[in-house]
Each structure stands twice: as C-alpha cells, then as structure tokens.
Phi, psi and omega in degrees: 000137179292147174292141178294149176278123182243132176239133171252119183248127173261127184244145174147172181252110186289353179277347183247059179038248188292345176301333182269015187299325180298317180291316180297325181298326181300325178301320179292317183293329181297335181287350183267150174283108181258148175301157185296336184272010178254125181245141177255137179227129174277107180283340183047224176252018182301141181257247190294343178293347176287340188304310184291335180290325184272350181290338182278351195257145177274318182230133180237127175244123184249137173242126187210159170283137177226128181268098180252017181053041183248182176300133178306133181092353177300140186245132180240140179235122180206165175250156185308325180294339180284349188295333178299333185270353181282132181301157183307326189288351178287129170259113189286334179204146178269359187272161184302306179254115182292156181296335180294320177297320180299316180294320180299318180296318179299322180295316179302321181279004169104350186213103174237135180288161168294131191233140176230134183242131170252115178255136179242131177289118179286161174263311185238139173240025178288162172298139177148155186268352188269142176271141178299144179304322180300323183283316181298325181297338182279340188304313181301321179294321180293323176301313179301315181298316181294319179297324178294320178297317180299316177301315183298318179295314182299320188277311190249354182071022176204166177293156179290165187274343180221175181269337191279000000 
C-alpha cells in the first residue's frame, strides 16, 4: 500500500510578528528528519490558490495563529468540523480568506484531505519579523506533537486521539 500523502501547512503573515508563527514553525520542523511522504507548505496568507495544492493530499495538518483570548502560547487542537462548537469570540484566522473556506472549497471541488488544525494563541500582532520568546519556546513541543500525528497516520491511517 502506498504511504498516504501528508502535508504540514504553516499559515500566517510573517510581517506581523506572532501572526507568522505557522510559517516560522516550518523552519523548525524542517530541521527534523521527516518521512518522504510528508510535504511542508508555507501557506503564508495565500487564500484560494491553496485549494488545488491541498486536493492532492490525504492528510493535512495546519499550524496557525488563533486568537482565543488565551494565554500567549496556548495550544489548541481541533478539526474543521469542531468549529461549529467554538464560541463566537474565537477568531479562527486573521487572514483574509480563512483556511476553513479553503477546505470548504476543496470539498465542493470533490477532494478535501482529512484535516487537523493546531492553533497557537499569539502574544504580539505588531509589525515586525520576530516571534515572541513565549511562542518560540513552544516550537520544540509542537514538533514532537506533529511527529506523533505523522506516526499515527502512518501506523493507523488516522490522527491520534489526543494531543499529549
């Protein structure tokens, strides 16, 4: 059986400090030995042009800033279907076209990957290229979590059941 195609996408605007954490995180993840069937994609703030890129993929793991009015560095793990249960005050994405619209569009076009989203509460959204130390400190743990998800997909054909 072929290995499933797995994509880890970092989303965000690197000009707004922690808003770019998803993209910055990929640099950290790149230092790890990843299986050949895992592809990294910088989603940046790209909107609908991401649709055709994710249609080829079986499993999509997204890392993004999420404003849940929580402690900086707080980590949330959810699937797109869970969004209905998220309270109104959550801003799921600071980008013009949210990743949820992209997934919805992929589904309409017939092919949307199984998707898991890791949202990190940013500390600063000021102009600037630097990530807050609190956010950067989370990256090694996030690398471990993502590698565990990749293992789970390779082994069981699905995302793991918990984050820990």
